[in-house]
C-alpha positions in Angstrom: 2.9 33.4 21.3 0.7 33.3 24.3 -0.9 30.3 25.8 0.1 26.6 25.7 2.4 25.4 23.0 0.5 22.4 21.8 2.2 20.5 19.0 0.6 17.9 16.7 2.8 14.8 16.7 1.6 13.5 13.3 0.2 15.3 10.3 -1.4 12.3 8.6 -3.6 9.4 9.8 -2.9 6.0 8.2 -6.0 4.2 9.3 -8.9 3.4 7.0 -12.5 4.2 7.7 -13.1 0.5 8.0 -10.7 0.4 10.9 -12.4 3.3 12.6 -16.1 2.1 12.3 -17.0 -0.7 14.8 -18.2 -4.0 13.3 -21.6 -3.7 15.0 -22.2 -0.1 13.7 -25.7 0.3 12.1 -24.3 1.8 8.9 -22.4 -1.4 8.0 -25.5 -3.4 6.7 -26.6 -0.2 4.9 -23.3 0.0 3.2 -23.5 -3.6 1.9 -27.0 -2.8 0.6 -26.0 0.3 -1.2 -22.9 -1.4 -2.7 -25.1 -4.1 -4.1 -27.6 -1.6 -5.6 -24.8 0.5 -7.1 -23.1 -2.6 -8.6 -26.4 -3.6 -10.2 -26.5 -0.2 -11.9 -23.0 -0.4 -13.4 -24.4 -0.8 -17.0 -26.5 2.3 -16.5 -23.6 4.3 -15.2 -21.4 3.1 -18.1 -23.9 4.5 -20.6 -24.1 7.8 -18.7 -20.4 8.3 -18.4 -19.3 7.1 -21.9 
């Protein structure tokens, strides 16, 4: 094979998205808001998915 022989040391990454996203990232407050809204809709989802 021509060119550089670059090898990947590890196939899998064992870090979570929480570890990759900085604490001050603007999406963090949005995530809390969306989680709260979705939790309030649990009963609606239960009816739809039963």
